[in-house]
Steps between C-alpha positions, in 0.01 A plus 500: 500500500421131489714286266382268228659210685255556796190578294478240216260566216239228448487567124802512258806644667604854436642537152424637171121483512214465747181319455355797322698408198693830501866541576572680827764758418736641768675835494375831375237484213482848353195450286314356804599794708390748246170323432420476866580867574427647165328821623780573748775429250336712221430775741869517627627467145283781373593725794872433434449562133313829545755630745789391286347646185451831667864506612619400164281759332659767705849382447456407134405855396719638220820639649804665344868479585781748463871457583788738555862369523774646728872438452704440814877473450758566774858563373779354722849651503798300382668559838277240649642230275326182380270365768170314522397760763405726213214275400364482859519885531317543175234240582432676828482836330266365237275339775487838668398676191218245427366550847535880489274525191195400716578730800204653662622854460580445130146373417338771707670767298394337172130458609487865622644616179287283275177419694281419203724199404442319834157617622318403816308166482233661717425852616718599796746221463816586717810582317671234684277232356571643145866479553489144645287395191760652270785328677321156441425579135841643406752231383859592535749235392842446344499422120669164489864529613549841351549841662147598415197532735148493356226704674156370374147593595170341391196724485154514344573864383693473172519877452687574812686183592823579312516863624444374853788242469725773368406724790580222758832440318589873506422518874716187559793637300484835686505310839791287383695807385450653850641182648816497287834596641531873557742712710803265445752752641280581804477118577876455476556799721248376758652153507852630546382719790335191656818308458707773673245517789522127550881504497505783759257309723704178462827673610336649812345163592830322473686758699230472776534119502883521543456749793258274687729197466792703634299598803453144603850407409429286196642532152224289328167380602249270323190403686423126484138410616459835666792424772809702581847390636401626862195280499713200419750578766223550760349159408838325554558683837146407615567138419832503697334679789228238509762224513690681775193563709400131465850389625486755789167359608633144474809599718279669764269199508789266542650724785170500677465122476837450675382691808674775710659525843561220738206288371599347159240357284473129421590580135817677623585206721447256211716702268769535767493125568534436116804732493652327810457162337693630193780645724791254481691617818200453732429172328860381578481585867156342535632186321790469734295524817240257346776252437642527860143440632454197277836354628386548869170327417690214350717460812208526728335204341684237693497684838260487785330841592669495831844466357709825558614495146139467377405808718795705378418437127134575574603841636720556203217442257278748696771764463525420123127550457519834678788602281322402185197686604705811584693487170170469307340794681799722445518413127124566452533840672784599273323374189177679593685825543676453165170425331325811652792715392481378159129555461539857644773573230275374222216715608724801524634446144150450360368811673791702379449382136133578527564854631752564209260385235221706650719803479596422138131458413419839650774665320423342166130578537593860550720506190228321302232745613718782382597342165167351398336824391810589298519158333122512423549841354785369307288217355235751396764714325631186334152435361476853377834465337378186309183682395694800369731269308196336337345837409828611355501198272143559396566871424810418312315249280216739443757782412648271228160409363381859483832587321401256227129581493568817298623293217226224520157640564193294400340644194113475461349638188195457276560246230161510326185678583160338532287502167121496471377136486401366162222282625354325806701241685408145387334295767472120531128526536430139386743359753352721773136403435602135456673503841174665638302214354726242658472696835123496472497116448738435772323730741169323424652160549664617826164628632334165407790311663487701818112475525527126458793472750323692772155334445464249775224285338538193283369522142699236289649159503839671514408670825413165660820343369703779660341435833478119530745386234257314276216608262125453561324176400242705313357850420124594520375801318293782638126435468422861436735527190477167323236279361408160655653324195843656553476445874418128456812461287714590809288290736566204261879575517474509884308172502765352275768606743324330795425191299871477414580532875253223570643270236868564574488507884182336589373808674120486557414746768554874434427780735426851343558784749525859386782734613265794535146516626322370188299179487639219283179292477402637150843422357505159653152406370577605146837322516317192630255506202796518252675205669182301494458563131845336463360179633609530858273448804514822678367599851495872579466586874403853606572584863187640684537780755312456821129601449541505123192369303545188289529585125331310225650173376706515188552198282721490182537873518124572464279639774213250567296726712468225762638539851817345594480156676518526867852575636686191563690443832738237615213319679315420184715212401678420173190330344284812518788717386533273195125534408488873563840618345621231254194521262648743248842536338495865577353624819512829696431472870508747786615402840608658825874505538499258781346220280719548193786285615282191550334558163836524332610170661196314383480653152854419387414154388236619257598839366813558283526861606362683809509877497446688823405871476659610830475828688775762451838366627561769759155488666429132561680237708299229311663613179844453643394149605359410157820630341711281717300174434416555131704373209540866363421852587400738222532860606252749335683830435284789377682712230519864608367429854743258665818657616851355466549507872175308550619228255829478679317474837284221358803316358671507837188380671471206265868430547458465871196264446722264296241465228526220246494728193404854392357662196394853431214635293505860377137610493335815348771573233398817302587568140693814604714312763546179302844402386597538138466120421161477670378809314612361164320170581180674588530708176551187296197335657282788429613508137435139456155524671404788274 
């Protein structure tokens, strides 16, 4: 919805009053709603009133009430001692008795024995419906905080209501006596027999559990998470077997990497060389030979190669190299053999451990397979033992309670019988009919409010303000309902609003498009005549459609019967325009849309106010152009015909056109749809005119 900051009113800003002189109220106006939708509101209110009156008439018929009182008092034995549990037991027993009084079987017996007191509401009514009606009508409640329970029935049959209540009470007491404690000794004997059976079953179950544990060699067993000792042992053995198998695999892989036979692998030779390097004895021999070789090399430095000593030392060094090579090969051979033997021993130990663990797993698995069914059975027997122990405790508690019930039964007896009613039950008739009257008024107002809320059309200034945010500049009354004198009053007010806009803002050119499909020329001409009577020079321009005949000329609001001057165009020049148009202070002229812009430009210097009766806003591009260039745009909204969405659409269109100012005129207001203040103003004018 466009905001008021984007669409600025050309008249007084939105506030307490529009140019109509009437305050524009916001919110819900009940009297306006009722007046506008009087027939609907009255129809709905009468319908609700008739329906409510019929219901109240049926419910407000003379009825009679009768009450019987029953005394409920359990007696607790002194063996129980002082305890607040007594109160809780009694409260439960009392609630049970209150509920039992309306049992289906109890009321069925009473109706069958006394059918004339609760007859069928229509022939062939099922008995079940009769009983359900009686259950709803019968009131059974505790009397204060006493031991008394009141049974009350309201009926339109004074002669039989007391007897029927007494019959219901008698059936209830009979059923209550049947539910009291009987056969005390038989109950005790039965409970004792149940206790003996449970003890016998418990002894057999415990003996069976002990035998099962002995079969698997255990003195005690408690299952934890569903597992048993054999499962735990198997889990540990499998972990150890997995570690042993992994070590055996590693030893075998290491043995394979060292190679076999007479062709040692490079890895074996490297490992052997590392051991040789770490062997101190081999290192000492090699160090001695290396030192001797170094000494010979030192002595050979000063000798010639042909010297016999040089040749001798050279031979010695060759022998030393051969010796070193021989010592290294022998040491590597021994170290390789040692490494292979060590890897073979590790593999043998790992394989042996793996085999032993595999045998232990097989043995333990066999034992677990044998013991698992017995352990499971023992677990089931243990659950059975727990169940029997719990049952034994329940039976023991029940046995003690039954032993005491003989001395403390609940006593239910008649305290006072129902008496025939002395008179009809007093009804709050005035309050009921007053509430019905309020309901009628509210329903009528609600119907009027809903009808007004769902109506998409615009009727009042309040509707316009809700849509665009400011009130209309003026209201125009319906031609068919109001006299010309009253209509002229509102034309004068509208003219005053435009005159105010002219004096305050200097606005001179106003375009009057309609939101719907109606023509605004008649409104604009009457408005121009009123402005002219206020001393303003007014030019009214009607837009001619293509092919439309020229209307007669109107001067000072009176038809002259003479044809209009020839249509002026932009080629006629300003001098001829001045002689043809500027003769009268009020002039109505009709031009094609294409020539209006030039006419407006030339006429602004002479006329105080120029009113353009434009085509509907949604059907003419010229209208959009005039709205954009004029000082103000006055939308004509037809009461009861223009829809709210159409006004929103028009406001958004004018917002996009960036118009200088906007005003709205609500046209065709009827007396039925007029707001309360407008209706009062019209009534005051009629009284003053009379």
